[in-house]
C-alpha positions as CSV (number, residue, x, y, z in Angstrom):
1,X,0.0,0.0,0.0
2,X,1.6,3.2,-1.2
3,X,-1.3,5.5,-0.4
4,X,-1.3,7.1,3.0
5,X,-5.1,7.3,3.2
6,X,-7.2,4.6,4.9
7,X,-8.9,2.1,2.7
8,X,-11.7,-0.2,3.5
9,X,-10.6,-3.9,3.9
10,X,-13.7,-4.9,2.0
11,X,-12.0,-3.5,-1.0
12,X,-8.4,-4.4,-0.3
13,X,-8.8,-7.8,1.3
14,X,-12.2,-9.4,1.4
15,X,-14.7,-8.7,-1.4
16,X,-14.3,-10.1,-4.9
17,X,-13.3,-8.0,-7.9
18,X,-16.7,-8.7,-9.5
19,X,-18.6,-7.2,-6.6
20,X,-16.2,-4.3,-6.3
21,X,-16.7,-3.5,-10.0
22,X,-20.5,-3.6,-9.7
23,X,-20.3,-0.8,-7.1
24,X,-17.4,1.1,-8.6
25,X,-17.7,4.6,-9.9
26,X,-17.1,3.7,-13.6
27,X,-20.0,1.2,-13.5
28,X,-22.3,3.6,-11.8
29,X,-21.7,6.5,-14.2
30,X,-22.0,4.1,-17.2
31,X,-25.5,3.2,-15.8
32,X,-26.3,6.9,-15.5
33,X,-25.5,7.3,-19.1
34,X,-27.5,4.3,-20.1
35,X,-30.5,5.7,-18.3
36,X,-30.1,9.1,-20.1
37,X,-29.8,7.2,-23.3
38,X,-32.9,5.1,-22.6
39,X,-34.8,8.2,-21.7
40,X,-33.9,10.0,-24.9
41,X,-34.4,7.0,-27.1
42,X,-37.9,6.4,-25.7
43,X,-38.8,10.1,-25.8
44,X,-37.9,10.0,-29.5
45,X,-39.8,6.8,-30.1
46,X,-42.9,8.5,-28.5
47,X,-42.7,11.5,-30.7
48,X,-40.3,14.1,-29.2
49,X,-38.1,15.9,-31.7
50,X,-34.7,14.4,-30.8
51,X,-32.4,13.6,-33.7
52,X,-30.9,10.2,-34.4
53,X,-27.6,12.0,-34.6
54,X,-28.0,13.0,-30.9
55,X,-28.9,9.5,-30.0
56,X,-25.9,8.1,-31.9
57,X,-23.5,10.4,-30.1
58,X,-24.9,9.3,-26.7
59,X,-24.6,5.6,-27.6
60,X,-21.0,6.1,-28.7
61,X,-20.0,7.5,-25.3
62,X,-21.9,5.4,-22.8
63,X,-18.8,3.6,-21.5
64,X,-16.1,6.1,-21.8
65,X,-17.0,8.8,-19.3
66,X,-14.3,11.2,-18.5
67,X,-14.4,11.0,-14.7
68,X,-11.7,13.7,-14.3
69,X,-13.6,16.2,-16.3
70,X,-16.8,15.4,-14.3
71,X,-14.8,16.0,-11.1
72,X,-13.7,19.4,-12.3
73,X,-17.4,20.3,-13.1
74,X,-18.5,19.0,-9.7
75,X,-15.9,21.3,-7.9
76,X,-17.6,24.2,-9.7
77,X,-21.3,23.2,-9.4
78,X,-21.2,21.2,-6.2
79,X,-23.7,18.9,-7.8
80,X,-22.6,15.4,-9.0
81,X,-25.5,14.8,-11.4
82,X,-25.2,18.1,-13.1
83,X,-21.4,17.6,-13.3
84,X,-21.9,14.4,-15.3
85,X,-24.6,15.9,-17.5
86,X,-22.1,18.6,-18.6
87,X,-19.3,16.0,-19.0
88,X,-21.6,13.8,-21.1
89,X,-22.7,16.8,-23.1
90,X,-19.1,17.7,-23.9
91,X,-18.7,14.2,-25.5
92,X,-22.1,14.2,-27.2
93,X,-22.8,17.8,-28.1
94,X,-25.7,17.0,-30.3
95,X,-27.5,15.5,-27.3
96,X,-26.8,18.3,-24.9
97,X,-30.2,20.1,-25.4
98,X,-32.0,16.8,-24.5
99,X,-29.9,15.3,-21.8
100,X,-32.0,14.7,-18.6
101,X,-35.1,16.2,-20.3
102,X,-38.0,16.1,-17.8
103,X,-35.9,14.2,-15.2
104,X,-34.7,14.9,-11.7
105,X,-31.5,13.7,-10.2
106,X,-33.2,10.6,-8.7
107,X,-33.9,9.4,-12.2
108,X,-30.3,8.4,-12.5
109,X,-29.2,8.0,-8.9
110,X,-32.1,5.9,-7.7
111,X,-32.6,3.9,-10.9
112,X,-28.9,3.1,-11.0
113,X,-28.9,1.9,-7.4
114,X,-31.7,-0.4,-8.2
115,X,-29.9,-1.9,-11.2
116,X,-26.7,-2.3,-9.1
117,X,-28.6,-4.0,-6.3
118,X,-30.4,-6.3,-8.7
119,X,-27.1,-7.3,-10.3
120,X,-25.5,-7.6,-6.9
121,X,-28.2,-10.0,-5.8
122,X,-27.7,-12.0,-9.0
123,X,-24.0,-12.4,-8.1
124,X,-24.8,-13.3,-4.5
125,X,-27.4,-15.9,-5.8
126,X,-24.6,-17.5,-7.8
127,X,-22.4,-17.5,-4.7
128,X,-25.1,-19.1,-2.6
129,X,-25.5,-21.8,-5.3
130,X,-21.7,-22.4,-5.1
131,X,-21.8,-22.8,-1.3
132,X,-24.7,-25.2,-1.6
133,X,-23.0,-27.2,-4.4
134,X,-19.9,-27.7,-2.2
135,X,-22.0,-28.7,0.8
136,X,-24.1,-31.1,-1.3
137,X,-21.0,-33.0,-2.3
138,X,-19.9,-33.0,1.4
139,X,-23.3,-34.2,2.7
140,X,-23.5,-36.9,0.1
141,X,-20.1,-38.3,0.9
142,X,-20.7,-38.4,4.6
143,X,-24.4,-39.1,4.6
144,X,-24.1,-42.3,6.6
145,X,-21.1,-41.6,8.9
146,X,-22.5,-41.6,12.5
147,X,-21.4,-38.8,14.8
148,X,-22.5,-37.3,18.0
149,X,-25.5,-34.9,17.9
150,X,-25.5,-32.2,20.5
151,X,-28.2,-30.3,22.4
152,X,-27.0,-27.5,24.7
153,X,-23.5,-28.5,23.4
154,X,-23.9,-31.7,25.4
155,X,-23.9,-35.2,23.7
156,X,-27.5,-36.1,23.1
157,X,-28.1,-38.8,20.5
158,X,-26.5,-39.7,17.2
159,X,-26.9,-38.1,13.8
160,X,-24.6,-38.3,10.8
161,X,-22.0,-36.0,9.5
162,X,-23.9,-35.6,6.2
163,X,-27.2,-34.9,8.0
164,X,-25.7,-32.2,10.1
165,X,-24.5,-30.5,6.8
166,X,-28.1,-30.5,5.6
167,X,-29.0,-28.2,8.5
168,X,-26.5,-25.7,7.1
169,X,-27.7,-26.3,3.6
170,X,-31.3,-25.7,4.5
171,X,-30.5,-22.2,5.9
172,X,-28.7,-21.3,2.7
173,X,-31.5,-22.7,0.6
174,X,-33.9,-20.5,2.4
175,X,-31.6,-17.6,1.5
176,X,-31.8,-18.7,-2.2
177,X,-35.6,-18.6,-2.0
178,X,-35.5,-15.1,-0.5
179,X,-32.9,-13.7,-2.9
180,X,-34.6,-15.2,-5.9
181,X,-37.9,-13.6,-4.8
182,X,-36.2,-10.2,-4.4
183,X,-34.7,-10.4,-7.9
184,X,-38.0,-11.5,-9.4
185,X,-40.0,-8.7,-7.8
186,X,-37.5,-5.8,-7.9
187,X,-38.9,-2.8,-9.7
188,X,-37.3,0.3,-11.3
189,X,-38.2,3.7,-10.0
190,X,-38.7,4.7,-13.6
191,X,-39.6,8.2,-15.0
192,X,-41.6,9.9,-12.2
193,X,-40.3,13.5,-12.3
194,X,-39.4,15.8,-9.5
195,X,-41.9,14.8,-6.8
196,X,-43.3,11.7,-8.4
197,X,-46.3,13.3,-10.2
198,X,-44.7,13.0,-13.7
199,X,-45.9,16.5,-14.3
200,X,-42.8,17.4,-16.4
201,X,-43.2,14.4,-18.7
202,X,-47.0,15.1,-19.0
203,X,-46.1,18.6,-20.2
204,X,-43.5,17.2,-22.7
205,X,-46.1,14.9,-24.2
206,X,-48.9,17.5,-24.4
207,X,-51.0,16.1,-21.7
208,X,-51.0,12.5,-23.1
209,X,-51.2,10.3,-20.0
210,X,-50.8,7.1,-22.0
211,X,-47.5,8.2,-23.5
212,X,-46.2,9.1,-20.1
213,X,-47.1,5.7,-18.8
214,X,-45.5,4.1,-21.9
215,X,-42.4,6.1,-21.3
216,X,-42.2,4.6,-17.8
217,X,-42.7,1.0,-19.1
218,X,-40.2,1.3,-22.0
219,X,-37.4,2.8,-20.0
220,X,-37.8,0.0,-17.4
221,X,-37.7,-2.6,-20.2
222,X,-34.5,-1.2,-21.7
223,X,-32.9,-1.6,-18.2
224,X,-34.1,-5.2,-17.9
225,X,-37.0,-4.6,-15.5
226,X,-40.5,-6.0,-15.8
227,X,-42.1,-3.1,-13.9
228,X,-41.6,0.2,-12.1
229,X,-43.0,1.2,-8.7
230,X,-46.6,2.4,-9.3
231,X,-46.0,5.6,-7.3
232,X,-43.0,7.3,-5.9
233,X,-42.1,10.6,-4.3
234,X,-38.9,12.1,-5.6
235,X,-37.2,8.8,-4.6
236,X,-38.4,5.2,-4.7
237,X,-39.6,4.0,-1.3
238,X,-36.6,3.2,0.9
239,X,-38.4,0.1,2.1
240,X,-37.0,-1.4,-1.0
241,X,-33.5,-1.0,0.4
242,X,-34.6,-2.3,3.8
243,X,-36.0,-5.6,2.4
244,X,-32.8,-6.2,0.4
245,X,-30.7,-5.6,3.5
246,X,-32.9,-8.0,5.4
247,X,-32.1,-10.7,2.7
248,X,-28.4,-10.0,3.1
249,X,-28.7,-10.3,6.8
250,X,-30.3,-13.6,6.3
251,X,-27.3,-14.8,4.3
252,X,-25.0,-13.6,7.1
253,X,-27.0,-15.5,9.7
254,X,-26.7,-18.7,7.7
255,X,-23.0,-18.3,7.3
256,X,-22.5,-17.4,10.9
257,X,-24.3,-20.6,12.0
258,X,-22.1,-22.7,9.7
259,X,-18.9,-20.9,10.9
260,X,-19.9,-21.2,14.5
261,X,-20.6,-24.9,14.2
262,X,-17.3,-25.5,12.5
263,X,-15.4,-23.6,15.2
264,X,-16.9,-25.9,17.8
265,X,-16.2,-29.0,15.8
266,X,-12.7,-28.0,15.1
267,X,-12.2,-27.6,18.8
268,X,-13.5,-31.2,19.1
269,X,-11.0,-32.3,16.4
270,X,-13.8,-33.7,14.2
271,X,-13.9,-31.3,11.3
272,X,-11.2,-29.0,10.1
273,X,-11.4,-26.0,7.7
274,X,-8.8,-25.8,4.9
275,X,-5.3,-24.9,6.0
276,X,-2.5,-23.9,3.5
277,X,0.8,-25.8,3.5
278,X,2.7,-22.7,4.7
279,X,-0.2,-21.1,6.6
280,X,0.7,-19.9,10.1
281,X,-1.9,-20.2,12.8
282,X,-0.2,-18.1,15.5
283,X,2.8,-15.9,15.6
284,X,3.7,-17.3,19.0
285,X,2.3,-20.8,19.2
286,X,3.6,-22.4,16.0
287,X,1.6,-25.6,16.6
288,X,-1.8,-24.0,16.4
289,X,-4.2,-24.5,13.6
290,X,-6.8,-21.8,14.2
291,X,-10.2,-21.8,12.4
292,X,-9.4,-18.3,11.1
293,X,-11.6,-18.5,8.0
294,X,-14.7,-19.4,10.0
295,X,-13.8,-16.7,12.5
296,X,-13.6,-14.2,9.7
297,X,-17.0,-15.3,8.5
298,X,-18.3,-14.8,12.0
299,X,-16.9,-11.3,12.2
300,X,-18.1,-10.2,8.8
301,X,-21.5,-11.7,9.4
302,X,-21.9,-9.7,12.6
303,X,-21.2,-6.6,10.6
304,X,-23.7,-7.4,7.9
305,X,-26.4,-8.3,10.5
306,X,-26.0,-4.8,12.1
307,X,-26.6,-2.9,8.8
308,X,-30.4,-3.5,8.4
309,X,-31.0,-1.1,11.3
310,X,-29.7,1.7,9.1
311,X,-32.0,0.9,6.2
312,X,-35.0,0.4,8.5
313,X,-34.4,3.8,10.1
314,X,-33.9,5.5,6.7
315,X,-37.2,4.0,5.4
316,X,-39.0,5.1,8.5
317,X,-37.6,8.7,8.6
318,X,-38.1,9.9,5.1
319,X,-40.0,13.2,5.1
320,X,-43.0,13.5,2.8
321,X,-41.8,13.3,-0.9
322,X,-38.1,13.2,0.0
323,X,-35.3,14.3,2.3
324,X,-31.6,14.1,1.8
325,X,-30.5,12.6,5.1
326,X,-30.7,9.2,3.4
327,X,-27.9,10.0,0.9
328,X,-24.7,9.8,3.0
329,X,-26.0,6.8,4.9
330,X,-26.9,4.8,1.7
331,X,-23.5,5.6,0.1
332,X,-22.0,3.6,3.0
333,X,-24.6,1.0,3.9
334,X,-25.7,-0.3,0.5
335,X,-22.3,-1.0,-1.1
336,X,-20.7,-2.2,2.1
337,X,-23.5,-4.7,2.8
338,X,-23.1,-6.2,-0.6
339,X,-19.3,-6.3,-0.5
340,X,-19.3,-7.9,3.0
341,X,-21.9,-10.5,2.1
342,X,-19.9,-11.3,-1.1
343,X,-16.8,-11.8,1.1
344,X,-18.7,-14.0,3.5
345,X,-19.9,-16.3,0.7
346,X,-16.5,-16.5,-1.0
347,X,-15.1,-17.7,2.3
348,X,-18.0,-20.0,3.0
349,X,-17.5,-21.7,-0.4
350,X,-13.8,-22.0,0.2
351,X,-14.4,-23.6,3.6
352,X,-17.2,-25.9,2.4
353,X,-15.2,-27.2,-0.5
354,X,-12.2,-28.0,1.6
355,X,-13.7,-29.4,4.8
356,X,-11.6,-32.2,6.3
357,X,-13.4,-34.9,8.4
358,X,-11.3,-36.8,10.9
359,X,-13.3,-39.9,10.9
360,X,-11.1,-41.7,13.5
361,X,-11.8,-38.9,15.9
362,X,-15.5,-38.9,15.1
363,X,-15.6,-42.7,15.7
364,X,-13.7,-42.4,19.0
365,X,-16.1,-39.7,20.3
366,X,-19.1,-41.9,19.3
367,X,-17.5,-44.9,21.0
368,X,-17.0,-43.0,24.2
369,X,-20.6,-42.0,24.4
370,X,-22.2,-45.0,22.7
371,X,-23.1,-46.8,26.0
372,X,-25.0,-43.8,27.2
373,X,-26.9,-43.7,23.9
374,X,-27.9,-47.4,24.3
375,X,-29.4,-47.0,27.8
376,X,-32.9,-46.5,26.5
377,X,-32.7,-49.8,24.6
378,X,-31.1,-51.5,27.5
379,X,-34.0,-50.3,29.7
380,X,-36.5,-51.9,27.3
381,X,-34.6,-55.2,27.3
382,X,-34.6,-55.1,31.1
383,X,-38.4,-54.6,31.2
384,X,-38.9,-57.4,28.7
385,X,-36.8,-59.7,31.0
386,X,-39.2,-59.0,33.8
387,X,-37.7,-56.0,35.5
388,X,-39.5,-52.9,36.9
389,X,-39.1,-49.9,34.6
390,X,-38.7,-47.3,37.4
391,X,-36.1,-49.4,39.3
392,X,-34.1,-50.1,36.2
393,X,-34.1,-46.4,35.3
394,X,-32.6,-45.6,38.7
395,X,-30.0,-48.3,38.3
396,X,-29.0,-47.0,34.9
397,X,-29.0,-43.4,36.2
398,X,-26.6,-44.2,39.1
399,X,-24.2,-46.2,37.0
400,X,-24.3,-43.6,34.2
401,X,-23.4,-40.7,36.5
402,X,-20.5,-42.7,38.0
403,X,-19.2,-43.7,34.5
404,X,-19.5,-40.2,33.2
405,X,-17.3,-39.0,36.0
406,X,-14.8,-41.7,35.3
407,X,-14.8,-40.9,31.6
408,X,-14.2,-37.2,32.4
409,X,-11.0,-38.4,34.2
410,X,-9.8,-40.2,31.1
411,X,-11.0,-43.7,32.1
412,X,-12.8,-46.0,29.6
413,X,-16.5,-46.1,29.4
414,X,-17.4,-49.4,31.2
415,X,-21.1,-48.8,31.5
416,X,-21.9,-52.0,29.6
417,X,-19.9,-54.2,32.0
418,X,-21.3,-52.5,35.1
419,X,-24.9,-53.0,34.0
420,X,-24.2,-56.6,32.9
421,X,-23.0,-57.3,36.4
422,X,-25.8,-55.6,38.2
423,X,-28.4,-57.9,39.7
424,X,-31.2,-55.7,38.2
425,X,-30.1,-56.9,34.7
426,X,-29.5,-60.5,35.6
427,X,-32.2,-61.6,33.1
428,X,-30.4,-59.9,30.2
429,X,-27.3,-61.6,28.8
430,X,-24.3,-59.3,28.3
431,X,-24.2,-60.3,24.7
432,X,-27.7,-58.9,24.2
433,X,-26.6,-55.6,25.8
434,X,-23.5,-55.5,23.6
435,X,-25.6,-56.1,20.4
436,X,-27.2,-52.7,21.0
437,X,-23.9,-50.8,20.6
438,X,-23.9,-50.5,16.8
439,X,-24.0,-46.7,16.0
440,X,-25.7,-47.3,12.7
441,X,-28.8,-48.4,14.6
442,X,-29.1,-45.0,16.3
443,X,-29.0,-42.5,13.4
444,X,-32.7,-42.9,12.5
445,X,-33.6,-41.6,9.1
446,X,-30.5,-39.3,8.9
447,X,-29.0,-41.0,5.8
448,X,-32.3,-41.0,4.0
449,X,-33.0,-37.4,5.0
450,X,-29.8,-36.4,3.3
451,X,-30.9,-38.0,0.0
452,X,-34.5,-36.7,0.3
453,X,-33.4,-33.2,1.0
454,X,-31.1,-33.2,-2.0
455,X,-33.4,-34.8,-4.5
456,X,-36.8,-33.5,-3.4
457,X,-35.9,-29.9,-2.3
458,X,-32.4,-28.7,-3.1
459,X,-31.9,-29.7,-6.7
460,X,-35.4,-28.5,-7.9
461,X,-34.8,-25.2,-6.0
462,X,-31.4,-24.7,-7.7
463,X,-32.8,-25.6,-11.1
464,X,-35.5,-22.9,-10.6
465,X,-33.1,-20.2,-9.2
466,X,-30.1,-20.9,-11.3
467,X,-31.2,-19.0,-14.4
468,X,-31.4,-15.8,-12.4
469,X,-27.9,-16.2,-11.0
470,X,-24.9,-14.4,-12.3
471,X,-21.7,-16.4,-12.9
472,X,-20.0,-16.5,-9.5
473,X,-16.4,-16.8,-10.6
474,X,-13.9,-18.2,-8.2
475,X,-12.4,-15.5,-6.0
476,X,-9.1,-15.8,-4.1
477,X,-9.4,-16.0,-0.4
478,X,-6.9,-13.9,1.5
479,X,-5.8,-16.0,4.4
């Protein structure tokens, strides 16, 4: 870094080039110019006297905005939109008389924001699909590997490694549904004029209401939108930003759940996130292999989950047809929420694709707890052999507590031998008790649930959502 000024780590370390480009200034100004072009083209189509020469000059300079020239204009005018109108007019002089005709600044600023958010959601949808694809492979591979299931972070019953992964996948799949819905229902602000009444456009078209409505529809179509908001003030309703940020918060919640579980399981030694051959876990403790990617996901997710409070308050505090106290806040909140969510999903894909399962450790942990898991079945066997259910329950409870204390001291789990030797279980041969210690008999429908989740829900969902997703190219993870 040769620049002395602070730069956001979202740009320098975390977010992908694709997401940064979407929110970059060249992309934004190119969208402004596309909007001005779409407005002029449609006005000409509907009968306004705008020459084809003017339109051609605009088309020729959509993507080559002189940002330095615009900056010089802005220092003079103290108005960013007017600065770019003048800069565009310098490059397309034939169009100068018609640029921004009938429009207000929100025509370009708001509509461009909606285009960027739509395209950002499409990129995030692609990234969600990438995470789910990696987790699908993982869950299928380990669908039938028994492992301890935890409630209250205490060993409860058994599940499978693959079934646990479906819990993560279902959260991300719900995010796919939400993001897909947001993309499908997103509207453009359209051509609404200074306070939303379309009065300027009605004047341009001599009081022809249908032409004004058609102008709105055609401009939206040129920008790839099916519809515009039926009514607006000067700006589109800021509730639109709020619901989008809620969707991004949902993604962050799902990723934080995944990351938190992985941090716990890495502590147990059962699952490990990827670790590079020369990666250093600690500057002091050379032996350490810290779950730093999962920790980074947790930190970024916490940040994204805090941002919807901004958009909610902005939506709630807009005065009448508009106020400008939303502007500075949105310049921070909207891009940073997308960049941070993008970074989270890049990391989540990297982690999911490189998860390492230490099956020996998983089996050892299951073996240590397996006698406790079998106690309910042993209780049933004791009753079938003529024992009293309540008395047997107390015998099992007392022995289980004693064995748990011994196991905590590093001693082996000898619950089976203790119960086999207890007079209360004299009618049950030890071989019958031992036959109940096969972990595969305790995972219920876990393996089938993995298959059913994948075939009946996940794959149909991704087939439906996939066409709306942008290509989520691989992005390097900064370790």
